[in-house]
N, C-alpha and C positions, 0 to 999 in steps of 0.2 A: 571625270577628266583624269587622264590616265597617261603619267610621261612615258619617256622611250622605255623607262627599265621598269615599268609595269606596276609604277607606284600611283595610288591612288592620291589625288589632291583633295584632301579633305575641307580644307579653307573654300575650295571652289565650290564643294557640295553645300557647305552652308551657306555661299551665297546664293547658290541655286534653289535654296528650299526657303529664302527670306523673302518677305514681303515685297521689296523693292523689284526684286526679277519676277518675281510672281505674279505682279500687278502687268505685265506685260501682255500683248496677246500673244496667241500661241505663234501667229508667223516671226513675230520681233523675238520671241524666244529662240525659234530655231538660226534667225539671222545672228544673233547677238552669238550663239553660240558658237557658230561656223566662226565669225570673227575673231573670237578668242582662241580656238584651234590654231589658224593661221597665224596670229600675231604669238602665241606660244611655240610654235615649231619656229618661227624665225629667228625668236631670242634663243632656244634651244641650241641651234646652230652655232651658237656664240658664246656656249656657256652659261647663260643667264637663265633664271625664271623670271615670273612675271613681279616678282618681289623684289627683284634686283634693279629692274627697269628704270633708266634715267632718263633726263631730258635727251641724251644724245642717242639712245634706244630708239626713243621715238621719233625724233629725227631720220636717224639711219633707217627704220621700219617707212617711214612716209616717202623716202627716194626708193627703197626697193619695192613698195608697192606701186608706183605712181612712175617711174622712170629707169631704174637701172635696168641695162642690158643684159644681167644676169638673169631675170627673171622675165619669163617668155609671156607672161599673163598680166599685164599691167590693168589697174582699173582706172575708173572715170572719178574725177571728183567727188562726184556725190555717192558713191559706193564708200570711197575712202572717210567722207564726212560719216556717213553712217557707222564704219569701223570708230571710229572717234566716241563716238557718243555711245557707243557700247563698252569701250574701253574707259570712258569716263564714272560710268553707271557703277562698275566693278572696282576703279579707285577710291571713287568717293564712298564707296560702301566699306572698304577694306581698311582706309583711312581713319573713318568713324568709330570701326570697331579693333583699331590700334594694330590691324595685322600688315599694315604699312607707316614708314612715319608718314610719308603724303604722298602725292600724287605728281607722275614723271610730266603731266601734260599742263603744260605753261597755257594761260588764258590769257585772252586780250577783249579792249572794250571796242566795238564798234558803233558809227551812227548809219540808224537806216533812215530810208528815204523820208520818212516821215519825222523825222529831227529826234525819234526815241533813238535811245543808246542800249546794246544788248551784249552780253559777254559772249564769245568766242572762244575756240580753242586757237592756241597760235599755229598748230600744226594743218589748223584746217584749209583745204584750198582757197584760194582767192572767188576762182571761178569754177561754179560747180554746175554749169548748164548742161544739161542732160545731152548724151549723144544717142542714145537710144529710143528717143522720142520717135515714134512713129503715129500718122494719121491712114484713115480708111476714109474715101469720099463713101457717100450713100451708094453710089452705082457698084463700087469697089465691094462696098460690107455686103452688098445683096447678092453678088455672083458668090462671095466666098459663103456665105449660109446658104446658098442654093445649092451649090457645089459640093461643099465640104459637109453640112450638116442634114442638108434633107435629100442627098440622094439624087440630085436631078444634073442632068449633061451641060455641058457648058451650052447647049442651042437653047436650055431651060425645056427638055425632054426627058421625062423620063429612063432612068437607067436600070436596067434589066437586069444586070449586075450587082445592085444597090443591096447589101445585107445588112444594112443599118439597124440599129435600134434605138428607140427612144428618142428621132428626130422631132417628135412635134416638142418634147420638154427639150431637148437640146437648142432646138431653134427658137423657142420661149426665151431660156434663158439669154442668149446672146442677143435678141435682139432686145430684150429690157437693159441687159447694160448700154447697146447703142442709143437705145432713147432717152436713159434716164442720169447716165454720169457716175451710177453707182459704181464704188468697188467692188471687185468680184466677191470679196466675204459678205460687205453689205447685202448684195442681191442674193448671194447664196443663201442667207438665215434669213429670208424673210418669213415669216407666219402665214396661213392661210389667208387670215381677216386683214393681212396689210397688203395683200396682192389689189391693187383696184379693181373696179367692175369697169366695163365699157359703157359709154354714154353716146349713142348713136348722134347726140346731137352737136358733139364736141370732140373736139379733134385730138385733146389730151385730156387724160383725168389724172388726179393726183392722187399721193398716200405718202407716208412718212416711213423714214427710217428710225429707228430707236437709238437714242442716244451710246448706249452700252455697247450698240452693234456695229457702231462706227469705229474708223481708226482715232479720229479728233474727241471722241465722246462728246460730239454735237450731234444729237440729232437737226434734221433737215425734212423739207419737204421736197418730193421728186416725182416730174412728171414721165407717163407713158401716152403712148398713142392709142388711142381706144381699141386701131385695128389688133393692136400687140395686145392690150388685154383681152380683146377676144381670144387670142393663140392660148392666152394662158387659161383661160377659162373652159378652152376645148381639151387644154392638156389636163384641167384640174378635174373635166367630168370622164375623161375617157382612160389615158395610160395610168394615171395618178392612182384613179378610182380601181381599176383592175388589180391594180401591185399591192394597193391596203386589201382588197378581197381575198385574194391569193397570200399574205401573209397574215390575214384573220383565220381564215380555214387552217393555215398551219400552225394555229395559237402561239405566232412568232412575238407578237406584243405583249403575251404574258409571260414571255420571259427575258423578255429586256429589265436588266439592274438599274437602279437608280431612276425612275421615269418617275417625272411630276405629271400628277394627273390634274389637270384642269378643271375646277367645281364652279367656278364661276367667272365672269368675265364681264367687266365694264367697259365704256369707251376707252379709259386709260389705264386700265388695272389689270390683272388678273391673280384670281386667288388657288391658290393649287394643294394637293397632298401628295407628300412621298411616299415610299413603299412601307414605311412603318408606320402611316396612318397621321403623320404630323403635318398642319397646316401653316400656310404661310400665305402672304399678300405681298404682290408687288406691284410698283407702276411699270408698264409695259417698257416705258423707254428705259428702264434700267436692268432689263432682262439681258444677261450677258450670252453670247452666243453658245457657252458651254452649255448654260440652262436652257438654251431656246432647243436644244439639241435631244434635249430630255422630255418637253413639253409633248402631253399625249391629253383627248378629251375622249369624252364617250359620246358616241352617235349609233343612234339604234341598237343599242344596249352592247356595243364591241367599243374596243379602243380603237382609234388613230393617231396618228401623229400630227401636230401643228405646222411642223416643220412642212412647207411647199413642195420642196424639190425631193423627189423620192427615186432611189433606187429600185431595180426591178423586184430586189424582195421586199418591197414596202417601209423601208429603212431608210431613213435621213442622207441623202445624198451631201457627203462631206464638201467643204467647201474647197480644199486643195485637190478633189478630183477632177474639178474643171477644167485643171492644167491640163489633164490628158484627153480631154473631150477636144479641147481645141488644137492639142497637137496631132490627133489622129484626124482632125480633119484638114489641117494645113497639109500632111501627106497626101491626104487625098485629091486637094485643091492641085499640089505641083506635080501629082502623078498624071494629071490631064494633059500635059504637053503645052499648055497653053503659054505664049509670052507673057513673060514677066507677070506668073500666076500671085494673086494677092495672098496674104498671110495675115494671121489674128491671132493677139493674145486677148487675155480678159481685158488687161488694163488698155489695150489701144481703144479701144471702146470709148472707155471714159476720156482719152486726148482729143478722140474724134467729137466725142457730144461737145467737149468744150470748145474746141476750134470753129466746128458748126453754128454753136448758139451763140458765139462773139461774132461769125460774120452776120448772123441773124442780126443781131442786137444793136452793132454798129450801123446797119444798113436801117433799121427801124428809127433810131435815135437820127441818123443825117436826113433822112430820105421822107421819112411819114411827117415828120412833124416839120420838115425844112426848114432846119436852122440856121441862123446866120450865126457867125461866128461867136457874134457877142450871146446871142441867147444861148448857146449850146455851153456857154459856162455857166448860166444862170439855170440851165436847166439840169445841168451833171448836179448843180450845188443842191439841188430841190429834191433830184430823184436818184442821184448817183449817175456810174457813167455803166458802159457795156462791162466792164471791168468787174465791178463789185456785182452786176448780176451775175456772170459767172461763176465769180466766187462763191456767191451764196448757194448757186445750184450745185456746186462740188462741193460744200461745206469745207472750205479753206478758211484757217482764222485772218487770213490777210490777202487782199488784191495782189500785194507783191509775189505771192506763192504762184498765183495764177498767170503773173506777168512774166515773171523770170524762169519758174522749173515747166510749166506746160506751154506757153506760148510764145513766149521770146523772140524764136527762129522765124517767125513770121510777121512780127509786126512791121516791119518795113513793108513788106508785100499789103497787107494791110491798108495803108494809108496810099500807097499808089491805087489801088485797083477800085475801094469799093465806090469813088465818084464815079466809076465807068457805067455802073448799073443800077437800074430800078428796082425798089425792096421788092415789087411782085417777081423780080426774075430772082428769087432767092437760089433755085438749082443750078441756073446756069452761074451765078456768080460763086457759087461756092466750088465748083469746078474748075472753075477758070482760074479761082484764087489758088487751090490747093495743087493742082498739076503744074506749077509755078515753083512748085516747093520738093527737092529732091527726098524727104522724108515722110511727104505723102503718096500711100500707094493709090493709084487709079487705074483702071479699066476704060476698054473702048466700047461702048452699047454696041 
C-alpha cells in the first residue's frame, strides 16, 4: 500500500504478512485489498488515513458507496457487506496490536430465523438481496455451450470459421459446473482421481470435493451426469494426454520448482516428497488449492500433474483463467446476431444448478410422494425439505443462505407453478417456471 505521496504504509505491510490475512483464499485476498484501496482513497480526499477513521467516516463512506449522487458507481448491499468484512478484519487486527485505539465499526446483535443471535455491523445493509443473480435454463445453457465453446453455429451445424482450441476441455469444465453446482475454484482444482467415472447403468455418478479446496472449508459430495463423465474421460485420454506428452518431451516438468511428487496414495490420504527429498503425508481433504497446483506423480517413468485441467503447455490451468474462457465464449455467442443471446459466467452455472435442483426436489416431494398438507410437515421433519437438500449440495452453512441469497427472487413463482405439472414433466416445469423471471436467460428451441 502506497499513499499518494509515495509513502509505503508499513503497518499494512505487517497486516498483509499476518496469519489473519494469509489464511484467506487468494480470491478473498484480492477482493479485500481492492476494498482497502477504495476506502483509503475515500479517506484521503477528506484528509484522513485509515488510522484516523471514526464512526462518522464509516457512515459517510456507506452513503458515498451506495447512494451519493457524486459517486457514479454505486454498489449493491452484498458488495458493501463484503467491504465491511474486509475492514472488520483489518481493524480487529490493528486494535489487537495497538495500532488503533478502537474500531470505527459499530456492531449490533440481530436475531435469525431459527431464534439464534448474531453480531453484525451497524453499517451493514438491511437488505442484501443480490441484484446480479442470473440463471440459464438447460436449453439456453446447451445453446451457449454449443456456440460459445464447441464452435458450432446457431443451427447446430459445424462452423467452418471456428478456430478455437481446447473445446473439449472448456466444454467439459462448463458442463461439470452446470451438473454439480461446484464453485469455479472447486471444480478447477479437482485432481485426476477426483473425477468420477462414467456408469452406463446410472444417470448420475458422484465424487467429493475436499474441504480445503472449498470456500467454506467443508467437503461435500457432488453429482455429475454419466454423459458428462464420459466427456471428461475423453478429454483426459486425448487433449490432456497430448499436452502431457509435449511437456514431457520438452522436459518442462523437470524444471517446475517446488513440486510435490506423490509417492503413495490411499483412499483418503497422499504421501509426497518435495524437491529436497523431504516427505509428508496429508489427508486429501486437507490439501489446499496452492498445494494441489504443485502435485505430480510418476507414470511410465515420467512425471505428470495430478491437477486435472491443463493448459496447452501441459501445466495446470489456473482457476482465474476460466473467466477469460467464458468471456471469449460470450463474445462469440453475441457475435452471432441471435436475438437475446445467452451469456454465461462460471458462478451462473451454480445458480442454475441450485434453482433446477430446487424445482426438481419440490416436485418430487409434493408429487411423487402424493403428500397431504399434514403428511408434508411430517415428511420434512423426518427427511428435511427441498431447501435443505439444495443446501447440502451447494455446501452452504445454513438453508437461510440458499433461500435469501440464491433463490429468494423466485420463491413466489415456485409456489404458484409447482402444482400445475407432473414430476415426470421436469423439463417443461423448469422452462415454464424460469421463463417467468426476468433474471433467467432462456432461448427458443
